[in-house]
N, CA, C and O atoms as a CHARMM CRD file, in Angstrom:
* protein
*
  300
    1    1 UNK  N      9.46500   2.76300   6.11500 PROA 1      0.00000
    2    1 UNK  CA     8.74900   2.56900   4.88000 PROA 1      0.00000
    3    1 UNK  C      7.60000   1.60100   5.15900 PROA 1      0.00000
    4    1 UNK  O      7.81300   0.52500   5.71800 PROA 1      0.00000
    5    2 UNK  N      6.38000   1.98500   4.76700 PROA 2      0.00000
    6    2 UNK  CA     5.20900   1.12500   4.93300 PROA 2      0.00000
    7    2 UNK  C      4.87200   0.47300   3.59700 PROA 2      0.00000
    8    2 UNK  O      4.97000   1.09500   2.53900 PROA 2      0.00000
    9    3 UNK  N      4.47400  -0.79200   3.67100 PROA 3      0.00000
   10    3 UNK  CA     4.12600  -1.54700   2.47800 PROA 3      0.00000
   11    3 UNK  C      2.78900  -2.24700   2.66500 PROA 3      0.00000
   12    3 UNK  O      2.47100  -2.72400   3.75400 PROA 3      0.00000
   13    4 UNK  N      2.01700  -2.30200   1.59500 PROA 4      0.00000
   14    4 UNK  CA     0.79300  -3.10600   1.57200 PROA 4      0.00000
   15    4 UNK  C      1.16300  -4.43300   0.92100 PROA 4      0.00000
   16    4 UNK  O      1.71600  -4.46500  -0.17800 PROA 4      0.00000
   17    5 UNK  N      0.85200  -5.52500   1.61100 PROA 5      0.00000
   18    5 UNK  CA     1.24900  -6.87200   1.16800 PROA 5      0.00000
   19    5 UNK  C      0.02000  -7.76900   1.11500 PROA 5      0.00000
   20    5 UNK  O     -0.82600  -7.73700   2.00900 PROA 5      0.00000
   21    6 UNK  N     -0.06900  -8.57300   0.05300 PROA 6      0.00000
   22    6 UNK  CA    -1.04700  -9.65200   0.00800 PROA 6      0.00000
   23    6 UNK  C     -0.26800 -10.95900   0.00700 PROA 6      0.00000
   24    6 UNK  O      0.53500 -11.21600  -0.89000 PROA 6      0.00000
   25    7 UNK  N     -0.51200 -11.77400   1.01300 PROA 7      0.00000
   26    7 UNK  CA     0.22300 -13.02500   1.17600 PROA 7      0.00000
   27    7 UNK  C     -0.59900 -14.17500   0.60600 PROA 7      0.00000
   28    7 UNK  O     -1.81600 -14.23800   0.78400 PROA 7      0.00000
   29    8 UNK  N      0.08900 -15.08000  -0.07900 PROA 8      0.00000
   30    8 UNK  CA    -0.52700 -16.27700  -0.64700 PROA 8      0.00000
   31    8 UNK  C      0.16400 -17.49400  -0.02800 PROA 8      0.00000
   32    8 UNK  O      1.14600 -17.98900  -0.58000 PROA 8      0.00000
   33    9 UNK  N     -0.33700 -17.98100   1.11500 PROA 9      0.00000
   34    9 UNK  CA     0.31400 -19.12100   1.78000 PROA 9      0.00000
   35    9 UNK  C      0.05800 -20.43000   1.04700 PROA 9      0.00000
   36    9 UNK  O     -0.91400 -20.56500   0.30500 PROA 9      0.00000
   37   10 UNK  N      0.94600 -21.38600   1.26900 PROA 10     0.00000
   38   10 UNK  CA     0.79000 -22.70900   0.67500 PROA 10     0.00000
   39   10 UNK  C      1.09000 -22.75100  -0.81000 PROA 10     0.00000
   40   10 UNK  O      0.58700 -23.62400  -1.51600 PROA 10     0.00000
   41   11 UNK  N      1.89800 -21.82500  -1.29500 PROA 11     0.00000
   42   11 UNK  CA     2.22900 -21.76400  -2.71600 PROA 11     0.00000
   43   11 UNK  C      3.26800 -22.82700  -3.07200 PROA 11     0.00000
   44   11 UNK  O      4.01100 -23.29300  -2.20800 PROA 11     0.00000
   45   12 UNK  N      3.31200 -23.20300  -4.34300 PROA 12     0.00000
   46   12 UNK  CA     4.31200 -24.16500  -4.79700 PROA 12     0.00000
   47   12 UNK  C      5.68200 -23.51100  -4.93000 PROA 12     0.00000
   48   12 UNK  O      6.70600 -24.14600  -4.68100 PROA 12     0.00000
   49   13 UNK  N      5.69700 -22.23900  -5.32500 PROA 13     0.00000
   50   13 UNK  CA     6.95100 -21.50500  -5.46700 PROA 13     0.00000
   51   13 UNK  C      6.87400 -20.22400  -4.65700 PROA 13     0.00000
   52   13 UNK  O      5.80800 -19.62000  -4.53600 PROA 13     0.00000
   53   14 UNK  N      8.00500 -19.81200  -4.10500 PROA 14     0.00000
   54   14 UNK  CA     8.04400 -18.56600  -3.34800 PROA 14     0.00000
   55   14 UNK  C      8.51400 -17.44600  -4.26500 PROA 14     0.00000
   56   14 UNK  O      9.50300 -17.58500  -4.98400 PROA 14     0.00000
   57   15 UNK  N      7.78300 -16.32600  -4.22700 PROA 15     0.00000
   58   15 UNK  CA     8.16700 -15.17800  -5.04400 PROA 15     0.00000
   59   15 UNK  C      7.54400 -13.91500  -4.48000 PROA 15     0.00000
   60   15 UNK  O      6.58200 -13.95700  -3.71300 PROA 15     0.00000
   61   16 UNK  N      8.11600 -12.79500  -4.88000 PROA 16     0.00000
   62   16 UNK  CA     7.61300 -11.47600  -4.50600 PROA 16     0.00000
   63   16 UNK  C      7.38200 -10.70700  -5.79800 PROA 16     0.00000
   64   16 UNK  O      8.26500 -10.62800  -6.65100 PROA 16     0.00000
   65   17 UNK  N      6.17700 -10.13600  -5.93700 PROA 17     0.00000
   66   17 UNK  CA     5.81900  -9.38800  -7.13500 PROA 17     0.00000
   67   17 UNK  C      5.31500  -8.01300  -6.72100 PROA 17     0.00000
   68   17 UNK  O      4.45300  -7.89000  -5.85100 PROA 17     0.00000
   69   18 UNK  N      5.86300  -6.97900  -7.35700 PROA 18     0.00000
   70   18 UNK  CA     5.38400  -5.61700  -7.09600 PROA 18     0.00000
   71   18 UNK  C      4.27100  -5.30400  -8.08100 PROA 18     0.00000
   72   18 UNK  O      4.44900  -5.43300  -9.29200 PROA 18     0.00000
   73   19 UNK  N      3.11900  -4.89200  -7.55600 PROA 19     0.00000
   74   19 UNK  CA     1.96600  -4.57000  -8.38600 PROA 19     0.00000
   75   19 UNK  C      2.05100  -3.12900  -8.88100 PROA 19     0.00000
   76   19 UNK  O      2.84100  -2.33600  -8.36900 PROA 19     0.00000
   77   20 UNK  N      1.24300  -2.80100  -9.86800 PROA 20     0.00000
   78   20 UNK  CA     1.24500  -1.46400 -10.45400 PROA 20     0.00000
   79   20 UNK  C      0.87400  -0.37900  -9.44100 PROA 20     0.00000
   80   20 UNK  O      1.32700   0.76000  -9.55800 PROA 20     0.00000
   81   21 UNK  N      0.05000  -0.72600  -8.44700 PROA 21     0.00000
   82   21 UNK  CA    -0.39100   0.25900  -7.45100 PROA 21     0.00000
   83   21 UNK  C      0.62700   0.44700  -6.32200 PROA 21     0.00000
   84   21 UNK  O      0.36400   1.19200  -5.37800 PROA 21     0.00000
   85   22 UNK  N      1.78100  -0.21400  -6.40400 PROA 22     0.00000
   86   22 UNK  CA     2.81600  -0.07000  -5.38900 PROA 22     0.00000
   87   22 UNK  C      2.75300  -1.11000  -4.28900 PROA 22     0.00000
   88   22 UNK  O      3.67100  -1.19700  -3.47400 PROA 22     0.00000
   89   23 UNK  N      1.69100  -1.90300  -4.24700 PROA 23     0.00000
   90   23 UNK  CA     1.59600  -2.97100  -3.24900 PROA 23     0.00000
   91   23 UNK  C      2.39900  -4.17700  -3.73800 PROA 23     0.00000
   92   23 UNK  O      2.85800  -4.21800  -4.87900 PROA 23     0.00000
   93   24 UNK  N      2.55400  -5.15000  -2.84900 PROA 24     0.00000
   94   24 UNK  CA     3.31200  -6.34900  -3.19200 PROA 24     0.00000
   95   24 UNK  C      2.45300  -7.58900  -2.99700 PROA 24     0.00000
   96   24 UNK  O      1.61000  -7.63800  -2.10100 PROA 24     0.00000
   97   25 UNK  N      2.67100  -8.58100  -3.83500 PROA 25     0.00000
   98   25 UNK  CA     2.10000  -9.90700  -3.65300 PROA 25     0.00000
   99   25 UNK  C      3.25000 -10.83300  -3.28900 PROA 25     0.00000
  100   25 UNK  O      4.27800 -10.84400  -3.96600 PROA 25     0.00000
  101   26 UNK  N      3.08200 -11.61200  -2.22300 PROA 26     0.00000
  102   26 UNK  CA     4.14800 -12.50500  -1.77900 PROA 26     0.00000
  103   26 UNK  C      3.58000 -13.91700  -1.65500 PROA 26     0.00000
  104   26 UNK  O      2.62700 -14.15400  -0.91400 PROA 26     0.00000
  105   27 UNK  N      4.17700 -14.83900  -2.38700 PROA 27     0.00000
  106   27 UNK  CA     3.78400 -16.24900  -2.33100 PROA 27     0.00000
  107   27 UNK  C      4.78500 -16.98200  -1.46100 PROA 27     0.00000
  108   27 UNK  O      5.99100 -16.91300  -1.70000 PROA 27     0.00000
  109   28 UNK  N      4.28500 -17.69100  -0.43900 PROA 28     0.00000
  110   28 UNK  CA     5.14700 -18.44100   0.47800 PROA 28     0.00000
  111   28 UNK  C      4.69900 -19.89800   0.52900 PROA 28     0.00000
  112   28 UNK  O      3.51100 -20.19600   0.40900 PROA 28     0.00000
  113   29 UNK  N      5.64800 -20.78800   0.70400 PROA 29     0.00000
  114   29 UNK  CA     5.32800 -22.21500   0.79200 PROA 29     0.00000
  115   29 UNK  C      4.66700 -22.56800   2.10700 PROA 29     0.00000
  116   29 UNK  O      3.83900 -23.47700   2.16400 PROA 29     0.00000
  117   30 UNK  N      5.02200 -21.86500   3.15500 PROA 30     0.00000
  118   30 UNK  CA     4.50800 -22.17200   4.49100 PROA 30     0.00000
  119   30 UNK  C      2.99600 -21.99500   4.55200 PROA 30     0.00000
  120   30 UNK  O      2.42900 -21.12200   3.89600 PROA 30     0.00000
  121   31 UNK  N      2.37100 -22.82600   5.33800 PROA 31     0.00000
  122   31 UNK  CA     0.92300 -22.74600   5.54800 PROA 31     0.00000
  123   31 UNK  C      0.60200 -21.65700   6.56000 PROA 31     0.00000
  124   31 UNK  O      1.45000 -21.28000   7.37000 PROA 31     0.00000
  125   32 UNK  N     -0.60000 -21.16400   6.51100 PROA 32     0.00000
  126   32 UNK  CA    -1.06900 -20.16000   7.46600 PROA 32     0.00000
  127   32 UNK  C     -1.52600 -20.86200   8.73900 PROA 32     0.00000
  128   32 UNK  O     -2.71600 -20.90200   9.04900 PROA 32     0.00000
  129   33 UNK  N     -0.57200 -21.40800   9.46200 PROA 33     0.00000
  130   33 UNK  CA    -0.85300 -22.15900  10.68400 PROA 33     0.00000
  131   33 UNK  C      0.21400 -21.81700  11.71700 PROA 33     0.00000
  132   33 UNK  O      1.40900 -21.93900  11.44600 PROA 33     0.00000
  133   34 UNK  N     -0.21400 -21.39400  12.89000 PROA 34     0.00000
  134   34 UNK  CA     0.69400 -21.04300  13.98700 PROA 34     0.00000
  135   34 UNK  C      1.72100 -19.97900  13.59000 PROA 34     0.00000
  136   34 UNK  O      2.84500 -19.99500  14.09100 PROA 34     0.00000
  137   35 UNK  N      1.35400 -19.06600  12.70500 PROA 35     0.00000
  138   35 UNK  CA     2.24100 -17.96800  12.33200 PROA 35     0.00000
  139   35 UNK  C      3.37300 -18.35100  11.39800 PROA 35     0.00000
  140   35 UNK  O      4.28400 -17.55300  11.17700 PROA 35     0.00000
  141   36 UNK  N      3.33500 -19.55700  10.84200 PROA 36     0.00000
  142   36 UNK  CA     4.42400 -20.00700   9.97800 PROA 36     0.00000
  143   36 UNK  C      4.52800 -19.17700   8.70400 PROA 36     0.00000
  144   36 UNK  O      5.63400 -18.85700   8.26900 PROA 36     0.00000
  145   37 UNK  N      3.39500 -18.82300   8.10100 PROA 37     0.00000
  146   37 UNK  CA     3.41700 -18.02100   6.88100 PROA 37     0.00000
  147   37 UNK  C      3.94600 -16.61800   7.17800 PROA 37     0.00000
  148   37 UNK  O      4.68400 -16.05700   6.36800 PROA 37     0.00000
  149   38 UNK  N      3.58300 -16.04800   8.31700 PROA 38     0.00000
  150   38 UNK  CA     4.08500 -14.72500   8.69000 PROA 38     0.00000
  151   38 UNK  C      5.59200 -14.74600   8.89600 PROA 38     0.00000
  152   38 UNK  O      6.28800 -13.82100   8.47600 PROA 38     0.00000
  153   39 UNK  N      6.10200 -15.78800   9.53500 PROA 39     0.00000
  154   39 UNK  CA     7.53900 -15.90600   9.75800 PROA 39     0.00000
  155   39 UNK  C      8.29000 -15.98600   8.43200 PROA 39     0.00000
  156   39 UNK  O      9.31400 -15.32900   8.24200 PROA 39     0.00000
  157   40 UNK  N      7.76500 -16.80000   7.52200 PROA 40     0.00000
  158   40 UNK  CA     8.41700 -16.94400   6.21200 PROA 40     0.00000
  159   40 UNK  C      8.29900 -15.65200   5.41000 PROA 40     0.00000
  160   40 UNK  O      9.22700 -15.28800   4.68800 PROA 40     0.00000
  161   41 UNK  N      7.17600 -14.95900   5.52700 PROA 41     0.00000
  162   41 UNK  CA     6.99700 -13.67700   4.85800 PROA 41     0.00000
  163   41 UNK  C      8.09000 -12.70000   5.29100 PROA 41     0.00000
  164   41 UNK  O      8.70000 -12.04100   4.45000 PROA 41     0.00000
  165   42 UNK  N      8.33400 -12.60600   6.57800 PROA 42     0.00000
  166   42 UNK  CA     9.35400 -11.68800   7.09800 PROA 42     0.00000
  167   42 UNK  C     10.74000 -12.10000   6.59500 PROA 42     0.00000
  168   42 UNK  O     11.55400 -11.24100   6.25600 PROA 42     0.00000
  169   43 UNK  N     11.01200 -13.39400   6.54500 PROA 43     0.00000
  170   43 UNK  CA    12.30600 -13.86500   6.03400 PROA 43     0.00000
  171   43 UNK  C     12.49900 -13.46600   4.57300 PROA 43     0.00000
  172   43 UNK  O     13.56500 -12.98200   4.19300 PROA 43     0.00000
  173   44 UNK  N     11.46600 -13.67000   3.75400 PROA 44     0.00000
  174   44 UNK  CA    11.56400 -13.33000   2.33200 PROA 44     0.00000
  175   44 UNK  C     11.71200 -11.82600   2.11800 PROA 44     0.00000
  176   44 UNK  O     12.51200 -11.39300   1.28900 PROA 44     0.00000
  177   45 UNK  N     10.94400 -11.02700   2.86000 PROA 45     0.00000
  178   45 UNK  CA    11.03900  -9.57700   2.71700 PROA 45     0.00000
  179   45 UNK  C     12.41000  -9.07300   3.16500 PROA 45     0.00000
  180   45 UNK  O     12.96800  -8.17200   2.53800 PROA 45     0.00000
  181   46 UNK  N     12.95700  -9.63800   4.23400 PROA 46     0.00000
  182   46 UNK  CA    14.28100  -9.24000   4.70800 PROA 46     0.00000
  183   46 UNK  C     15.33500  -9.50900   3.63900 PROA 46     0.00000
  184   46 UNK  O     16.21600  -8.68200   3.40700 PROA 46     0.00000
  185   47 UNK  N     15.24100 -10.65100   3.00000 PROA 47     0.00000
  186   47 UNK  CA    16.19300 -10.97800   1.93900 PROA 47     0.00000
  187   47 UNK  C     15.99300 -10.06800   0.72700 PROA 47     0.00000
  188   47 UNK  O     16.96300  -9.58300   0.14500 PROA 47     0.00000
  189   48 UNK  N     14.74000  -9.83900   0.34800 PROA 48     0.00000
  190   48 UNK  CA    14.42500  -9.01600  -0.82900 PROA 48     0.00000
  191   48 UNK  C     14.91400  -7.58100  -0.65900 PROA 48     0.00000
  192   48 UNK  O     15.49100  -7.00600  -1.58200 PROA 48     0.00000
  193   49 UNK  N     14.68200  -7.00100   0.52200 PROA 49     0.00000
  194   49 UNK  CA    15.05700  -5.60600   0.77100 PROA 49     0.00000
  195   49 UNK  C     16.43400  -5.47300   1.42400 PROA 49     0.00000
  196   49 UNK  O     16.87000  -4.36200   1.72600 PROA 49     0.00000
  197   50 UNK  N     17.11700  -6.59300   1.64400 PROA 50     0.00000
  198   50 UNK  CA    18.45300  -6.62200   2.22500 PROA 50     0.00000
  199   50 UNK  C     18.50100  -5.88400   3.56500 PROA 50     0.00000
  200   50 UNK  O     19.31100  -4.98000   3.76900 PROA 50     0.00000
  201   51 UNK  N     17.61200  -6.29500   4.46800 PROA 51     0.00000
  202   51 UNK  CA    17.56500  -5.74300   5.82600 PROA 51     0.00000
  203   51 UNK  C     17.49300  -6.90700   6.81700 PROA 51     0.00000
  204   51 UNK  O     17.21800  -8.04600   6.43800 PROA 51     0.00000
  205   52 UNK  N     17.74200  -6.60400   8.07300 PROA 52     0.00000
  206   52 UNK  CA    17.62200  -7.62800   9.11500 PROA 52     0.00000
  207   52 UNK  C     16.15100  -7.94100   9.36500 PROA 52     0.00000
  208   52 UNK  O     15.29300  -7.06500   9.25600 PROA 52     0.00000
  209   53 UNK  N     15.86900  -9.19500   9.70000 PROA 53     0.00000
  210   53 UNK  CA    14.48600  -9.59600   9.99500 PROA 53     0.00000
  211   53 UNK  C     13.90200  -8.78300  11.13900 PROA 53     0.00000
  212   53 UNK  O     12.69900  -8.52400  11.16600 PROA 53     0.00000
  213   54 UNK  N     14.73900  -8.38200  12.07700 PROA 54     0.00000
  214   54 UNK  CA    14.26800  -7.62600  13.23800 PROA 54     0.00000
  215   54 UNK  C     13.77200  -6.22800  12.86900 PROA 54     0.00000
  216   54 UNK  O     13.09200  -5.58900  13.67200 PROA 54     0.00000
  217   55 UNK  N     14.09800  -5.74300  11.67300 PROA 55     0.00000
  218   55 UNK  CA    13.65500  -4.41500  11.23800 PROA 55     0.00000
  219   55 UNK  C     12.30800  -4.45200  10.51700 PROA 55     0.00000
  220   55 UNK  O     11.79800  -3.40700  10.11400 PROA 55     0.00000
  221   56 UNK  N     11.72600  -5.63500  10.34900 PROA 56     0.00000
  222   56 UNK  CA    10.43700  -5.76800   9.65900 PROA 56     0.00000
  223   56 UNK  C      9.36800  -6.12900  10.67400 PROA 56     0.00000
  224   56 UNK  O      9.53000  -7.07000  11.45200 PROA 56     0.00000
  225   57 UNK  N      8.27000  -5.37300  10.66300 PROA 57     0.00000
  226   57 UNK  CA     7.16600  -5.62100  11.59100 PROA 57     0.00000
  227   57 UNK  C      5.85000  -5.63900  10.83000 PROA 57     0.00000
  228   57 UNK  O      5.67000  -4.90800   9.85600 PROA 57     0.00000
  229   58 UNK  N      4.93700  -6.47800  11.28600 PROA 58     0.00000
  230   58 UNK  CA     3.58000  -6.50100  10.75000 PROA 58     0.00000
  231   58 UNK  C      2.74900  -5.55000  11.60000 PROA 58     0.00000
  232   58 UNK  O      2.57500  -5.77000  12.79900 PROA 58     0.00000
  233   59 UNK  N      2.23400  -4.48800  10.97300 PROA 59     0.00000
  234   59 UNK  CA     1.42000  -3.51700  11.69400 PROA 59     0.00000
  235   59 UNK  C     -0.03400  -3.95600  11.79800 PROA 59     0.00000
  236   59 UNK  O     -0.64700  -3.87700  12.86300 PROA 59     0.00000
  237   60 UNK  N     -0.57500  -4.41800  10.67700 PROA 60     0.00000
  238   60 UNK  CA    -1.97500  -4.83700  10.62300 PROA 60     0.00000
  239   60 UNK  C     -2.08500  -6.11700   9.81200 PROA 60     0.00000
  240   60 UNK  O     -1.31000  -6.34600   8.88300 PROA 60     0.00000
  241   61 UNK  N     -3.05800  -6.95100  10.17400 PROA 61     0.00000
  242   61 UNK  CA    -3.34500  -8.14100   9.38900 PROA 61     0.00000
  243   61 UNK  C     -2.58100  -9.37800   9.80300 PROA 61     0.00000
  244   61 UNK  O     -2.23600 -10.20300   8.95800 PROA 61     0.00000
  245   62 UNK  N     -2.31100  -9.52200  11.09000 PROA 62     0.00000
  246   62 UNK  CA    -1.56500 -10.69300  11.55700 PROA 62     0.00000
  247   62 UNK  C     -2.23800 -12.00400  11.17000 PROA 62     0.00000
  248   62 UNK  O     -1.55400 -13.00000  10.93300 PROA 62     0.00000
  249   63 UNK  N     -3.56800 -12.01900  11.10200 PROA 63     0.00000
  250   63 UNK  CA    -4.27900 -13.25400  10.75400 PROA 63     0.00000
  251   63 UNK  C     -4.99500 -13.14500   9.41200 PROA 63     0.00000
  252   63 UNK  O     -5.81700 -13.99900   9.08100 PROA 63     0.00000
  253   64 UNK  N     -4.69500 -12.10800   8.63900 PROA 64     0.00000
  254   64 UNK  CA    -5.34500 -11.90000   7.34500 PROA 64     0.00000
  255   64 UNK  C     -4.31900 -12.04200   6.22600 PROA 64     0.00000
  256   64 UNK  O     -3.11200 -12.01700   6.46500 PROA 64     0.00000
  257   65 UNK  N     -4.81200 -12.19100   5.01700 PROA 65     0.00000
  258   65 UNK  CA    -3.90600 -12.26300   3.86900 PROA 65     0.00000
  259   65 UNK  C     -3.38700 -10.88800   3.48200 PROA 65     0.00000
  260   65 UNK  O     -2.25900 -10.75800   3.00600 PROA 65     0.00000
  261   66 UNK  N     -4.20100  -9.86700   3.68400 PROA 66     0.00000
  262   66 UNK  CA    -3.77100  -8.49700   3.40500 PROA 66     0.00000
  263   66 UNK  C     -3.14200  -7.92800   4.66700 PROA 66     0.00000
  264   66 UNK  O     -3.76300  -7.90300   5.73000 PROA 66     0.00000
  265   67 UNK  N     -1.91400  -7.47500   4.53600 PROA 67     0.00000
  266   67 UNK  CA    -1.15600  -7.00600   5.69000 PROA 67     0.00000
  267   67 UNK  C     -0.55400  -5.63800   5.40500 PROA 67     0.00000
  268   67 UNK  O     -0.33200  -5.26200   4.25400 PROA 67     0.00000
  269   68 UNK  N     -0.29700  -4.91300   6.46900 PROA 68     0.00000
  270   68 UNK  CA     0.46300  -3.68400   6.37000 PROA 68     0.00000
  271   68 UNK  C      1.77200  -3.93700   7.11000 PROA 68     0.00000
  272   68 UNK  O      1.77800  -4.28800   8.29000 PROA 68     0.00000
  273   69 UNK  N      2.87000  -3.75500   6.40000 PROA 69     0.00000
  274   69 UNK  CA     4.20400  -4.04700   6.90700 PROA 69     0.00000
  275   69 UNK  C      4.97900  -2.73900   7.00800 PROA 69     0.00000
  276   69 UNK  O      4.80200  -1.83400   6.19200 PROA 69     0.00000
  277   70 UNK  N      5.83100  -2.65100   8.00900 PROA 70     0.00000
  278   70 UNK  CA     6.73500  -1.50700   8.09700 PROA 70     0.00000
  279   70 UNK  C      8.16200  -2.03200   8.15900 PROA 70     0.00000
  280   70 UNK  O      8.45400  -3.00500   8.85500 PROA 70     0.00000
  281   71 UNK  N      9.06100  -1.35700   7.40700 PROA 71     0.00000
  282   71 UNK  CA    10.48600  -1.64600   7.48800 PROA 71     0.00000
  283   71 UNK  C     11.10700  -0.45400   8.20200 PROA 71     0.00000
  284   71 UNK  O     11.09100   0.66800   7.69700 PROA 71     0.00000
  285   72 UNK  N     11.65100  -0.71500   9.38100 PROA 72     0.00000
  286   72 UNK  CA    12.19300   0.34700  10.21900 PROA 72     0.00000
  287   72 UNK  C     13.51900   0.84200   9.65600 PROA 72     0.00000
  288   72 UNK  O     14.31300   0.06600   9.12300 PROA 72     0.00000
  289   73 UNK  N     13.74600   2.15500   9.78600 PROA 73     0.00000
  290   73 UNK  CA    14.97800   2.76900   9.30500 PROA 73     0.00000
  291   73 UNK  C     16.15400   2.34200  10.16300 PROA 73     0.00000
  292   73 UNK  O     15.99300   1.97800  11.32800 PROA 73     0.00000
  293   74 UNK  N     17.31700   2.39200   9.58300 PROA 74     0.00000
  294   74 UNK  CA    18.52900   2.06800  10.33200 PROA 74     0.00000
  295   74 UNK  C     18.78600   3.14700  11.36400 PROA 74     0.00000
  296   74 UNK  O     18.58000   4.32800  11.08200 PROA 74     0.00000
  297   75 UNK  N     19.23300   2.76500  12.56000 PROA 75     0.00000
  298   75 UNK  CA    19.50000   3.76500  13.59100 PROA 75     0.00000
  299   75 UNK  C     20.71200   4.61900  13.28800 PROA 75     0.00000
  300   75 UNK  O     21.05500   5.50400  14.07200 PROA 75     0.00000
């Protein structure tokens, strides 16, 4: 499953919101420094979708706020 994500690093509260167009907005407390926001993003998505962190990959946008994420199917 592929997802379009907009990340908001340095937020006061962490939350995940599904937009009307099917994309997601994710607010994380971690700063966008040394991949910390990306790591926290993967942790939050894993918990939200009830999957292992290892099944979530960032396809595009490693250094951007807009990212394309894939959740790999169970083997």
